[in-house]
Biopython code that builds the backbone (N, CA, C, O; Angstrom):
import numpy as np
from Bio.PDB.StructureBuilder import StructureBuilder

atoms = [
    (1, "UNK", "N", (98.961, 143.455, 85.902)),
    (1, "UNK", "CA", (97.524, 143.109, 85.916)),
    (1, "UNK", "C", (96.848, 143.900, 86.976)),
    (1, "UNK", "O", (97.355, 144.035, 88.089)),
    (2, "UNK", "N", (95.706, 144.423, 86.643)),
    (2, "UNK", "CA", (94.887, 145.239, 87.568)),
    (2, "UNK", "C", (94.105, 144.246, 88.488)),
    (2, "UNK", "O", (93.596, 143.213, 88.052)),
    (3, "UNK", "N", (94.052, 144.617, 89.719)),
    (3, "UNK", "CA", (93.288, 143.722, 90.675)),
    (3, "UNK", "C", (91.829, 144.083, 90.748)),
    (3, "UNK", "O", (91.046, 143.357, 91.358)),
    (4, "UNK", "N", (91.435, 145.208, 90.130)),
    (4, "UNK", "CA", (90.065, 145.616, 90.273)),
    (4, "UNK", "C", (89.427, 145.791, 88.873)),
    (4, "UNK", "O", (89.792, 145.134, 87.898)),
    (5, "UNK", "N", (88.468, 146.704, 88.843)),
    (5, "UNK", "CA", (87.792, 146.958, 87.616)),
    (5, "UNK", "C", (88.291, 148.353, 87.038)),
    (5, "UNK", "O", (88.849, 149.183, 87.757)),
    (6, "UNK", "N", (88.054, 148.539, 85.728)),
    (6, "UNK", "CA", (88.423, 149.815, 85.144)),
    (6, "UNK", "C", (87.520, 150.887, 85.668)),
    (6, "UNK", "O", (86.360, 150.596, 85.962)),
    (7, "UNK", "N", (87.978, 152.121, 85.807)),
    (7, "UNK", "CA", (87.202, 153.181, 86.386)),
    (7, "UNK", "C", (85.914, 153.487, 85.612)),
    (7, "UNK", "O", (84.955, 153.978, 86.207)),
    (8, "UNK", "N", (85.867, 153.209, 84.302)),
    (8, "UNK", "CA", (84.676, 153.417, 83.551)),
    (8, "UNK", "C", (83.644, 152.326, 83.669)),
    (8, "UNK", "O", (82.532, 152.463, 83.160)),
    (9, "UNK", "N", (83.992, 151.248, 84.330)),
    (9, "UNK", "CA", (83.065, 150.093, 84.503)),
    (9, "UNK", "C", (81.861, 150.523, 85.298)),
    (9, "UNK", "O", (82.008, 151.150, 86.347)),
    (10, "UNK", "N", (80.678, 150.205, 84.826)),
    (10, "UNK", "CA", (79.457, 150.633, 85.545)),
    (10, "UNK", "C", (79.240, 149.945, 86.822)),
    (10, "UNK", "O", (78.337, 150.329, 87.565)),
    (11, "UNK", "N", (80.027, 148.917, 87.149)),
    (11, "UNK", "CA", (79.880, 148.229, 88.471)),
    (11, "UNK", "C", (80.656, 148.881, 89.545)),
    (11, "UNK", "O", (80.497, 148.479, 90.697)),
    (12, "UNK", "N", (81.479, 149.846, 89.293)),
    (12, "UNK", "CA", (82.273, 150.575, 90.337)),
    (12, "UNK", "C", (81.356, 151.256, 91.284)),
    (12, "UNK", "O", (81.560, 151.195, 92.497)),
    (13, "UNK", "N", (80.282, 151.949, 90.737)),
    (13, "UNK", "CA", (79.355, 152.649, 91.620)),
    (13, "UNK", "C", (78.593, 151.711, 92.609)),
    (13, "UNK", "O", (78.484, 152.015, 93.797)),
    (14, "UNK", "N", (78.079, 150.584, 92.098)),
    (14, "UNK", "CA", (77.444, 149.678, 93.064)),
    (14, "UNK", "C", (78.442, 149.078, 94.109)),
    (14, "UNK", "O", (78.053, 148.833, 95.251)),
    (15, "UNK", "N", (79.654, 148.856, 93.739)),
    (15, "UNK", "CA", (80.629, 148.428, 94.717)),
    (15, "UNK", "C", (80.831, 149.517, 95.775)),
    (15, "UNK", "O", (80.881, 149.214, 96.967)),
    (16, "UNK", "N", (80.946, 150.764, 95.356)),
    (16, "UNK", "CA", (81.043, 151.839, 96.325)),
    (16, "UNK", "C", (79.872, 151.991, 97.233)),
    (16, "UNK", "O", (79.983, 152.270, 98.427)),
    (17, "UNK", "N", (78.683, 151.783, 96.578)),
    (17, "UNK", "CA", (77.429, 151.900, 97.454)),
    (17, "UNK", "C", (77.408, 150.697, 98.470)),
    (17, "UNK", "O", (76.946, 150.829, 99.603)),
    (18, "UNK", "N", (77.917, 149.554, 98.015)),
    (18, "UNK", "CA", (77.929, 148.405, 98.946)),
    (18, "UNK", "C", (78.835, 148.738, 100.135)),
    (18, "UNK", "O", (78.461, 148.463, 101.275)),
    (19, "UNK", "N", (80.008, 149.317, 99.904)),
    (19, "UNK", "CA", (80.965, 149.660, 101.010)),
    (19, "UNK", "C", (80.311, 150.775, 101.882)),
    (19, "UNK", "O", (80.459, 150.752, 103.104)),
    (20, "UNK", "N", (79.599, 151.738, 101.269)),
    (20, "UNK", "CA", (78.944, 152.786, 102.051)),
    (20, "UNK", "C", (77.934, 152.195, 103.064)),
    (20, "UNK", "O", (77.952, 152.468, 104.265)),
    (21, "UNK", "N", (77.026, 151.337, 102.451)),
    (21, "UNK", "CA", (76.042, 150.691, 103.323)),
    (21, "UNK", "C", (76.584, 149.815, 104.393)),
    (21, "UNK", "O", (76.059, 149.694, 105.499)),
    (22, "UNK", "N", (77.720, 149.178, 103.981)),
    (22, "UNK", "CA", (78.398, 148.289, 104.989)),
    (22, "UNK", "C", (78.923, 149.094, 106.134)),
    (22, "UNK", "O", (78.838, 148.664, 107.284)),
    (23, "UNK", "N", (79.479, 150.278, 105.844)),
    (23, "UNK", "CA", (79.957, 151.147, 106.872)),
    (23, "UNK", "C", (78.863, 151.483, 107.918)),
    (23, "UNK", "O", (79.071, 151.455, 109.131)),
    (24, "UNK", "N", (77.716, 151.794, 107.358)),
    (24, "UNK", "CA", (76.499, 152.045, 108.178)),
    (24, "UNK", "C", (76.169, 150.811, 109.053)),
    (24, "UNK", "O", (75.830, 150.953, 110.228)),
    (25, "UNK", "N", (76.264, 149.695, 108.509)),
    (25, "UNK", "CA", (75.984, 148.407, 109.251)),
    (25, "UNK", "C", (77.040, 148.261, 110.318)),
    (25, "UNK", "O", (76.696, 147.820, 111.414)),
    (26, "UNK", "N", (78.274, 148.587, 110.098)),
    (26, "UNK", "CA", (79.281, 148.437, 111.153)),
    (26, "UNK", "C", (78.984, 149.361, 112.257)),
    (26, "UNK", "O", (79.188, 148.988, 113.412)),
    (27, "UNK", "N", (78.490, 150.613, 111.990)),
    (27, "UNK", "CA", (78.093, 151.534, 113.037)),
    (27, "UNK", "C", (76.935, 150.920, 113.827)),
    (27, "UNK", "O", (76.998, 150.931, 115.057)),
    (28, "UNK", "N", (75.907, 150.398, 113.216)),
    (28, "UNK", "CA", (74.806, 149.804, 113.842)),
    (28, "UNK", "C", (75.129, 148.484, 114.595)),
    (28, "UNK", "O", (74.453, 148.133, 115.562)),
    (29, "UNK", "N", (76.132, 147.791, 114.149)),
    (29, "UNK", "CA", (76.530, 146.558, 114.809)),
    (29, "UNK", "C", (77.095, 146.759, 116.175)),
    (29, "UNK", "O", (76.970, 145.879, 117.028)),
    (30, "UNK", "N", (77.746, 147.943, 116.429)),
    (30, "UNK", "CA", (78.293, 148.293, 117.761)),
    (30, "UNK", "C", (77.242, 148.170, 118.860)),
    (30, "UNK", "O", (77.472, 147.417, 119.806)),
    (31, "UNK", "N", (76.111, 148.855, 118.798)),
    (31, "UNK", "CA", (75.121, 148.742, 119.903)),
    (31, "UNK", "C", (74.597, 147.237, 120.005)),
    (31, "UNK", "O", (74.318, 146.743, 121.097)),
    (32, "UNK", "N", (74.484, 146.564, 118.853)),
    (32, "UNK", "CA", (74.109, 145.177, 118.877)),
    (32, "UNK", "C", (75.023, 144.335, 119.622)),
    (32, "UNK", "O", (74.599, 143.487, 120.408)),
    (33, "UNK", "N", (76.320, 144.537, 119.403)),
    (33, "UNK", "CA", (77.322, 143.799, 120.090)),
    (33, "UNK", "C", (77.356, 144.033, 121.618)),
    (33, "UNK", "O", (77.596, 143.138, 122.429)),
    (34, "UNK", "N", (77.097, 145.298, 121.930)),
    (34, "UNK", "CA", (77.032, 145.763, 123.372)),
    (34, "UNK", "C", (75.820, 145.193, 124.074)),
    (34, "UNK", "O", (75.937, 144.493, 125.080)),
    (35, "UNK", "N", (74.663, 145.498, 123.535)),
    (35, "UNK", "CA", (73.392, 145.313, 124.253)),
    (35, "UNK", "C", (72.860, 143.884, 124.015)),
    (35, "UNK", "O", (72.287, 143.304, 124.937)),
    (36, "UNK", "N", (73.023, 143.315, 122.852)),
    (36, "UNK", "CA", (72.438, 142.040, 122.591)),
    (36, "UNK", "C", (73.420, 140.875, 122.934)),
    (36, "UNK", "O", (73.052, 139.919, 123.616)),
    (37, "UNK", "N", (74.656, 140.992, 122.443)),
    (37, "UNK", "CA", (75.658, 140.008, 122.742)),
    (37, "UNK", "C", (76.409, 140.270, 124.003)),
    (37, "UNK", "O", (77.280, 139.475, 124.356)),
    (38, "UNK", "N", (76.125, 141.358, 124.722)),
    (38, "UNK", "CA", (76.783, 141.656, 125.982)),
    (38, "UNK", "C", (78.248, 141.697, 125.880)),
    (38, "UNK", "O", (78.927, 141.265, 126.811)),
    (39, "UNK", "N", (78.802, 142.194, 124.793)),
    (39, "UNK", "CA", (80.236, 142.309, 124.598)),
    (39, "UNK", "C", (80.678, 143.643, 125.253)),
    (39, "UNK", "O", (79.943, 144.627, 125.181)),
    (40, "UNK", "N", (81.820, 143.685, 125.863)),
    (40, "UNK", "CA", (82.258, 144.951, 126.496)),
    (40, "UNK", "C", (82.361, 146.016, 125.403)),
    (40, "UNK", "O", (82.570, 145.710, 124.229)),
    (41, "UNK", "N", (82.205, 147.296, 125.830)),
    (41, "UNK", "CA", (82.156, 148.427, 124.873)),
    (41, "UNK", "C", (83.501, 148.500, 124.099)),
    (41, "UNK", "O", (83.472, 148.712, 122.887)),
    (42, "UNK", "N", (84.610, 148.341, 124.716)),
    (42, "UNK", "CA", (85.863, 148.490, 124.125)),
    (42, "UNK", "C", (86.059, 147.624, 122.854)),
    (42, "UNK", "O", (86.304, 148.152, 121.769)),
    (43, "UNK", "N", (85.947, 146.295, 123.010)),
    (43, "UNK", "CA", (86.056, 145.420, 121.835)),
    (43, "UNK", "C", (85.006, 145.683, 120.768)),
    (43, "UNK", "O", (85.279, 145.566, 119.574)),
    (44, "UNK", "N", (83.860, 146.022, 121.184)),
    (44, "UNK", "CA", (82.650, 146.311, 120.196)),
    (44, "UNK", "C", (82.965, 147.533, 119.399)),
    (44, "UNK", "O", (82.830, 147.529, 118.175)),
    (45, "UNK", "N", (83.407, 148.646, 120.102)),
    (45, "UNK", "CA", (83.782, 149.828, 119.386)),
    (45, "UNK", "C", (84.993, 149.635, 118.549)),
    (45, "UNK", "O", (85.056, 150.177, 117.446)),
    (46, "UNK", "N", (85.964, 148.891, 119.007)),
    (46, "UNK", "CA", (87.158, 148.664, 118.195)),
    (46, "UNK", "C", (86.869, 147.875, 116.959)),
    (46, "UNK", "O", (87.401, 148.186, 115.893)),
    (47, "UNK", "N", (86.038, 146.859, 117.063)),
    (47, "UNK", "CA", (85.698, 146.054, 115.899)),
    (47, "UNK", "C", (84.848, 146.862, 114.916)),
    (47, "UNK", "O", (85.038, 146.765, 113.703)),
    (48, "UNK", "N", (83.930, 147.642, 115.427)),
    (48, "UNK", "CA", (83.092, 148.520, 114.497)),
    (48, "UNK", "C", (83.998, 149.598, 113.768)),
    (48, "UNK", "O", (83.848, 149.891, 112.582)),
    (49, "UNK", "N", (84.901, 150.126, 114.554)),
    (49, "UNK", "CA", (85.769, 151.181, 113.992)),
    (49, "UNK", "C", (86.729, 150.575, 112.968)),
    (49, "UNK", "O", (87.085, 151.245, 111.999)),
    (50, "UNK", "N", (87.149, 149.344, 113.156)),
    (50, "UNK", "CA", (88.031, 148.708, 112.161)),
    (50, "UNK", "C", (87.213, 148.484, 110.869)),
    (50, "UNK", "O", (87.708, 148.750, 109.774)),
    (51, "UNK", "N", (86.007, 148.012, 110.992)),
    (51, "UNK", "CA", (85.206, 147.893, 109.804)),
    (51, "UNK", "C", (84.921, 149.134, 109.105)),
    (51, "UNK", "O", (84.976, 149.146, 107.875)),
    (52, "UNK", "N", (84.600, 150.258, 109.810)),
    (52, "UNK", "CA", (84.377, 151.503, 109.184)),
    (52, "UNK", "C", (85.648, 152.014, 108.444)),
    (52, "UNK", "O", (85.593, 152.453, 107.295)),
    (53, "UNK", "N", (86.772, 151.933, 109.156)),
    (53, "UNK", "CA", (88.019, 152.403, 108.510)),
    (53, "UNK", "C", (88.317, 151.633, 107.302)),
    (53, "UNK", "O", (88.760, 152.208, 106.307)),
    (54, "UNK", "N", (88.096, 150.321, 107.321)),
    (54, "UNK", "CA", (88.355, 149.516, 106.061)),
    (54, "UNK", "C", (87.425, 149.896, 105.036)),
    (54, "UNK", "O", (87.855, 149.985, 103.886)),
    (55, "UNK", "N", (86.154, 150.146, 105.289)),
    (55, "UNK", "CA", (85.170, 150.568, 104.295)),
    (55, "UNK", "C", (85.604, 151.881, 103.669)),
    (55, "UNK", "O", (85.621, 151.997, 102.444)),
    (56, "UNK", "N", (85.962, 152.897, 104.495)),
    (56, "UNK", "CA", (86.379, 154.165, 103.980)),
    (56, "UNK", "C", (87.620, 154.128, 103.168)),
    (56, "UNK", "O", (87.743, 154.792, 102.138)),
    (57, "UNK", "N", (88.558, 153.326, 103.652)),
    (57, "UNK", "CA", (89.816, 153.118, 102.946)),
    (57, "UNK", "C", (89.554, 152.531, 101.532)),
    (57, "UNK", "O", (90.050, 153.018, 100.516)),
    (58, "UNK", "N", (88.704, 151.407, 101.545)),
    (58, "UNK", "CA", (88.350, 150.811, 100.263)),
    (58, "UNK", "C", (87.689, 151.769, 99.343)),
    (58, "UNK", "O", (87.994, 151.825, 98.152)),
    (59, "UNK", "N", (86.757, 152.548, 99.905)),
    (59, "UNK", "CA", (86.084, 153.618, 99.088)),
    (59, "UNK", "C", (87.054, 154.534, 98.407)),
    (59, "UNK", "O", (86.959, 154.829, 97.216)),
    (60, "UNK", "N", (87.988, 154.972, 99.209)),
    (60, "UNK", "CA", (88.986, 155.979, 98.752)),
    (60, "UNK", "C", (89.893, 155.357, 97.608)),
    (60, "UNK", "O", (90.387, 156.025, 96.699)),
    (61, "UNK", "N", (90.034, 154.094, 97.763)),
    (61, "UNK", "CA", (91.049, 153.494, 96.788)),
    (61, "UNK", "C", (90.432, 152.741, 95.585)),
    (61, "UNK", "O", (91.169, 152.136, 94.806)),
    (62, "UNK", "N", (89.068, 152.770, 95.422)),
    (62, "UNK", "CA", (88.456, 152.070, 94.331)),
    (62, "UNK", "C", (88.916, 152.701, 92.989)),
    (62, "UNK", "O", (89.205, 151.970, 92.041)),
    (63, "UNK", "N", (88.981, 153.943, 92.910)),
    (63, "UNK", "CA", (89.443, 154.633, 91.583)),
    (63, "UNK", "C", (90.910, 154.392, 91.338)),
    (63, "UNK", "O", (91.376, 154.553, 90.210)),
    (64, "UNK", "N", (91.649, 154.014, 92.351)),
    (64, "UNK", "CA", (93.108, 153.887, 92.063)),
    (64, "UNK", "C", (93.514, 152.485, 92.007)),
    (64, "UNK", "O", (94.681, 152.195, 91.743)),
    (65, "UNK", "N", (92.581, 151.551, 92.250)),
    (65, "UNK", "CA", (92.848, 150.069, 92.138)),
    (65, "UNK", "C", (93.232, 149.413, 93.428)),
    (65, "UNK", "O", (92.940, 148.228, 93.588)),
    (66, "UNK", "N", (93.862, 150.081, 94.361)),
    (66, "UNK", "CA", (94.336, 149.437, 95.610)),
    (66, "UNK", "C", (93.094, 149.269, 96.539)),
    (66, "UNK", "O", (93.213, 148.575, 97.549)),
    (67, "UNK", "N", (91.966, 149.843, 96.258)),
    (67, "UNK", "CA", (90.756, 149.685, 97.168)),
    (67, "UNK", "C", (90.124, 148.314, 96.998)),
    (67, "UNK", "O", (89.409, 147.862, 97.892)),
    (68, "UNK", "N", (90.352, 147.666, 95.930)),
    (68, "UNK", "CA", (89.697, 146.358, 95.773)),
    (68, "UNK", "C", (90.217, 145.327, 96.728)),
    (68, "UNK", "O", (89.389, 144.629, 97.312)),
    (69, "UNK", "N", (91.494, 145.151, 96.952)),
    (69, "UNK", "CA", (92.006, 144.240, 97.951)),
    (69, "UNK", "C", (91.479, 144.645, 99.392)),
    (69, "UNK", "O", (91.129, 143.800, 100.215)),
    (70, "UNK", "N", (91.455, 145.897, 99.605)),
    (70, "UNK", "CA", (90.887, 146.357, 100.936)),
    (70, "UNK", "C", (89.426, 146.029, 101.061)),
    (70, "UNK", "O", (88.935, 145.673, 102.132)),
    (71, "UNK", "N", (88.707, 146.162, 99.891)),
    (71, "UNK", "CA", (87.285, 145.744, 99.891)),
    (71, "UNK", "C", (87.101, 144.242, 100.205)),
    (71, "UNK", "O", (86.212, 143.822, 100.946)),
    (72, "UNK", "N", (88.008, 143.473, 99.585)),
    (72, "UNK", "CA", (87.846, 142.012, 99.942)),
    (72, "UNK", "C", (88.150, 141.737, 101.361)),
    (72, "UNK", "O", (87.482, 140.913, 101.986)),
    (73, "UNK", "N", (89.184, 142.426, 101.933)),
    (73, "UNK", "CA", (89.464, 142.303, 103.329)),
    (73, "UNK", "C", (88.353, 142.787, 104.225)),
    (73, "UNK", "O", (88.120, 142.250, 105.308)),
    (74, "UNK", "N", (87.650, 143.847, 103.739)),
    (74, "UNK", "CA", (86.468, 144.248, 104.545)),
    (74, "UNK", "C", (85.373, 143.239, 104.569)),
    (74, "UNK", "O", (84.671, 143.130, 105.574)),
    (75, "UNK", "N", (85.184, 142.478, 103.494)),
    (75, "UNK", "CA", (84.173, 141.422, 103.480)),
    (75, "UNK", "C", (84.612, 140.316, 104.448)),
    (75, "UNK", "O", (83.771, 139.793, 105.178)),
    (76, "UNK", "N", (85.863, 139.952, 104.481)),
    (76, "UNK", "CA", (86.312, 138.912, 105.442)),
    (76, "UNK", "C", (86.180, 139.431, 106.920)),
    (76, "UNK", "O", (85.833, 138.646, 107.803)),
    (77, "UNK", "N", (86.433, 140.648, 107.175)),
    (77, "UNK", "CA", (86.243, 141.245, 108.503)),
    (77, "UNK", "C", (84.825, 141.218, 108.942)),
    (77, "UNK", "O", (84.499, 140.951, 110.099)),
    (78, "UNK", "N", (83.957, 141.512, 107.952)),
    (78, "UNK", "CA", (82.467, 141.525, 108.287)),
    (78, "UNK", "C", (82.025, 140.200, 108.712)),
    (78, "UNK", "O", (81.306, 140.076, 109.704)),
    (79, "UNK", "N", (82.423, 139.179, 108.001)),
    (79, "UNK", "CA", (82.011, 137.800, 108.374)),
    (79, "UNK", "C", (82.721, 137.382, 109.691)),
    (79, "UNK", "O", (82.098, 136.779, 110.565)),
    (80, "UNK", "N", (83.970, 137.694, 109.818)),
    (80, "UNK", "CA", (84.688, 137.359, 111.082)),
    (80, "UNK", "C", (84.119, 138.058, 112.252)),
    (80, "UNK", "O", (84.303, 137.544, 113.355)),
    (81, "UNK", "N", (83.447, 139.170, 112.163)),
    (81, "UNK", "CA", (82.740, 139.781, 113.311)),
    (81, "UNK", "C", (81.657, 138.887, 113.902)),
    (81, "UNK", "O", (81.169, 139.120, 115.008)),
    (82, "UNK", "N", (81.307, 137.893, 113.165)),
    (82, "UNK", "CA", (80.402, 136.966, 113.707)),
    (82, "UNK", "C", (80.936, 136.232, 114.943)),
    (82, "UNK", "O", (80.169, 135.697, 115.743)),
    (83, "UNK", "N", (82.280, 136.220, 115.083)),
    (83, "UNK", "CA", (82.935, 135.672, 116.277)),
    (83, "UNK", "C", (82.550, 136.457, 117.532)),
    (83, "UNK", "O", (82.462, 135.912, 118.632)),
    (84, "UNK", "N", (82.328, 137.727, 117.329)),
    (84, "UNK", "CA", (81.944, 138.637, 118.422)),
    (84, "UNK", "C", (80.424, 138.667, 118.663)),
    (84, "UNK", "O", (79.952, 138.737, 119.798)),
    (85, "UNK", "N", (79.712, 138.612, 117.594)),
    (85, "UNK", "CA", (78.256, 138.618, 117.739)),
    (85, "UNK", "C", (77.735, 137.815, 116.517)),
    (85, "UNK", "O", (78.049, 138.106, 115.363)),
    (86, "UNK", "N", (76.935, 136.807, 116.839)),
    (86, "UNK", "CA", (76.539, 135.847, 115.788)),
    (86, "UNK", "C", (75.629, 136.517, 114.708)),
    (86, "UNK", "O", (75.583, 135.993, 113.595)),
    (87, "UNK", "N", (74.912, 137.631, 114.964)),
    (87, "UNK", "CA", (74.227, 138.253, 113.882)),
    (87, "UNK", "C", (75.097, 138.673, 112.688)),
    (87, "UNK", "O", (74.614, 138.736, 111.557)),
    (88, "UNK", "N", (76.389, 138.960, 112.948)),
    (88, "UNK", "CA", (77.277, 139.406, 111.854)),
    (88, "UNK", "C", (77.694, 138.273, 110.938)),
    (88, "UNK", "O", (78.203, 138.552, 109.852)),
    (89, "UNK", "N", (77.512, 137.026, 111.301)),
    (89, "UNK", "CA", (77.794, 135.996, 110.325)),
    (89, "UNK", "C", (76.803, 136.147, 109.177)),
    (89, "UNK", "O", (77.216, 136.090, 108.019)),
    (90, "UNK", "N", (75.531, 136.334, 109.444)),
    (90, "UNK", "CA", (74.579, 136.508, 108.426)),
    (90, "UNK", "C", (74.746, 137.798, 107.601)),
    (90, "UNK", "O", (74.809, 137.784, 106.372)),
    (91, "UNK", "N", (74.813, 138.903, 108.345)),
    (91, "UNK", "CA", (74.987, 140.247, 107.737)),
    (91, "UNK", "C", (76.231, 140.332, 106.940)),
    (91, "UNK", "O", (76.237, 140.862, 105.829)),
    (92, "UNK", "N", (77.372, 139.777, 107.533)),
    (92, "UNK", "CA", (78.596, 139.798, 106.717)),
    (92, "UNK", "C", (78.559, 138.932, 105.520)),
    (92, "UNK", "O", (79.168, 139.260, 104.501)),
    (93, "UNK", "N", (77.834, 137.782, 105.602)),
    (93, "UNK", "CA", (77.718, 136.923, 104.446)),
    (93, "UNK", "C", (76.909, 137.565, 103.344)),
    (93, "UNK", "O", (77.235, 137.401, 102.168)),
    (94, "UNK", "N", (75.844, 138.305, 103.698)),
    (94, "UNK", "CA", (74.998, 138.944, 102.756)),
    (94, "UNK", "C", (75.862, 140.031, 102.005)),
    (94, "UNK", "O", (75.836, 140.101, 100.776)),
    (95, "UNK", "N", (76.571, 140.812, 102.721)),
    (95, "UNK", "CA", (77.409, 141.841, 102.077)),
    (95, "UNK", "C", (78.521, 141.175, 101.188)),
    (95, "UNK", "O", (78.841, 141.649, 100.098)),
    (96, "UNK", "N", (79.069, 140.085, 101.705)),
    (96, "UNK", "CA", (80.091, 139.406, 100.894)),
    (96, "UNK", "C", (79.517, 138.924, 99.588)),
    (96, "UNK", "O", (80.131, 139.088, 98.534)),
    (97, "UNK", "N", (78.331, 138.323, 99.649)),
    (97, "UNK", "CA", (77.639, 137.808, 98.446)),
    (97, "UNK", "C", (77.352, 139.004, 97.451)),
    (97, "UNK", "O", (77.542, 138.884, 96.241)),
    (98, "UNK", "N", (76.905, 140.108, 98.009)),
    (98, "UNK", "CA", (76.655, 141.287, 97.183)),
    (98, "UNK", "C", (77.949, 141.765, 96.571)),
    (98, "UNK", "O", (77.976, 142.026, 95.368)),
    (99, "UNK", "N", (79.046, 141.898, 97.343)),
    (99, "UNK", "CA", (80.362, 142.309, 96.778)),
    (99, "UNK", "C", (80.873, 141.347, 95.731)),
    (99, "UNK", "O", (81.273, 141.779, 94.650)),
    (100, "UNK", "N", (80.874, 140.074, 96.012)),
    (100, "UNK", "CA", (81.349, 139.087, 95.064)),
    (100, "UNK", "C", (80.536, 139.128, 93.764)),
    (100, "UNK", "O", (81.127, 139.220, 92.689)),
    (101, "UNK", "N", (79.210, 139.063, 93.829)),
    (101, "UNK", "CA", (78.388, 139.044, 92.608)),
    (101, "UNK", "C", (78.598, 140.335, 91.822)),
    (101, "UNK", "O", (78.720, 140.286, 90.598)),
    (102, "UNK", "N", (78.643, 141.464, 92.474)),
    (102, "UNK", "CA", (78.804, 142.723, 91.770)),
    (102, "UNK", "C", (80.260, 142.803, 91.068)),
    (102, "UNK", "O", (80.421, 143.347, 89.975)),
    (103, "UNK", "N", (81.172, 142.278, 91.718)),
    (103, "UNK", "CA", (82.575, 142.352, 91.217)),
    (103, "UNK", "C", (82.621, 141.311, 90.008)),
    (103, "UNK", "O", (83.136, 141.659, 88.946)),
    (104, "UNK", "N", (82.127, 140.136, 90.156)),
    (104, "UNK", "CA", (82.072, 139.198, 89.030)),
    (104, "UNK", "C", (81.298, 139.766, 87.850)),
    (104, "UNK", "O", (81.759, 139.652, 86.715)),
    (105, "UNK", "N", (80.187, 140.349, 88.067)),
    (105, "UNK", "CA", (79.398, 141.007, 86.999)),
    (105, "UNK", "C", (80.254, 142.076, 86.310)),
    (105, "UNK", "O", (80.315, 142.151, 85.082)),
    (106, "UNK", "N", (80.925, 142.915, 87.149)),
    (106, "UNK", "CA", (81.799, 143.895, 86.588)),
    (106, "UNK", "C", (82.989, 143.342, 85.698)),
    (106, "UNK", "O", (83.364, 143.931, 84.684)),
    (107, "UNK", "N", (83.527, 142.221, 86.136)),
    (107, "UNK", "CA", (84.550, 141.574, 85.353)),
    (107, "UNK", "C", (84.008, 141.076, 84.009)),
    (107, "UNK", "O", (84.674, 141.182, 82.979)),
    (108, "UNK", "N", (82.739, 140.508, 84.041)),
    (108, "UNK", "CA", (82.246, 140.019, 82.833)),
    (108, "UNK", "C", (81.891, 141.174, 81.826)),
    (108, "UNK", "O", (82.022, 141.054, 80.607)),
    (109, "UNK", "N", (81.447, 142.264, 82.432)),
    (109, "UNK", "CA", (81.160, 143.410, 81.515)),
    (109, "UNK", "C", (82.439, 143.923, 80.905)),
    (109, "UNK", "O", (82.521, 144.299, 79.736)),
    (110, "UNK", "N", (83.426, 143.915, 81.768)),
    (110, "UNK", "CA", (84.724, 144.452, 81.343)),
    (110, "UNK", "C", (85.345, 143.596, 80.189)),
    (110, "UNK", "O", (85.930, 144.133, 79.248)),
    (111, "UNK", "N", (85.197, 142.284, 80.298)),
    (111, "UNK", "CA", (85.737, 141.359, 79.240)),
    (111, "UNK", "C", (85.010, 141.434, 77.960)),
    (111, "UNK", "O", (85.511, 140.973, 76.935)),
    (112, "UNK", "N", (83.818, 142.010, 77.975)),
    (112, "UNK", "CA", (82.980, 142.050, 76.758)),
    (112, "UNK", "C", (83.249, 143.358, 75.981)),
    (112, "UNK", "O", (82.833, 143.479, 74.829)),
    (113, "UNK", "N", (83.925, 144.316, 76.586)),
    (113, "UNK", "CA", (84.198, 145.608, 75.986)),
    (113, "UNK", "C", (85.358, 145.405, 75.004)),
    (113, "UNK", "O", (86.278, 144.618, 75.225)),
    (114, "UNK", "N", (85.257, 146.159, 73.915)),
    (114, "UNK", "CA", (86.383, 146.104, 72.972)),
    (114, "UNK", "C", (87.687, 146.592, 73.633)),
    (114, "UNK", "O", (87.640, 147.492, 74.471)),
    (115, "UNK", "N", (88.825, 146.026, 73.279)),
    (115, "UNK", "CA", (90.106, 146.456, 73.809)),
    (115, "UNK", "C", (90.425, 147.784, 73.330)),
    (115, "UNK", "O", (90.106, 148.146, 72.197)),
    (116, "UNK", "N", (91.065, 148.552, 74.180)),
    (116, "UNK", "CA", (91.512, 149.940, 73.815)),
    (116, "UNK", "C", (92.933, 149.957, 73.371)),
    (116, "UNK", "O", (93.461, 151.017, 73.033)),
]
sb = StructureBuilder()
sb.init_structure("model")
sb.init_model(0)
sb.init_chain("A")
sb.init_seg("    ")
for serial, (resi, resn, name, xyz) in enumerate(atoms, 1):
    if name == "N":
        sb.init_residue(resn, " ", resi, " ")
    sb.init_atom(name, np.array(xyz, "f"), 0.0, 1.0, " ", f" {name:<3s}", serial, name[0])
structure = sb.get_structure()
């Protein structure tokens, strides 16, 4: 059983766009963690880099199927970054809702297609 969507599914592109924008948010979260939450630079850069790497890995793997579990992990990391800076609870939750709703819509579209 495939863990993701078929490559022809029209929702693959929005999932990829979500991960791309999320990578940008991880970059922008680093200065927020340093200057607003007064987190030391090391942990802030490390957390941001982890998020970026997960986004890029998920993007690379979407067409192969293994990117979907990495994408789900990325959403969990985005929300968990709220432990370092509270603003990421909201931002991570927003991206997680976008990811989940896009994925669910993709599954529904996939189930309505005729079997090959």
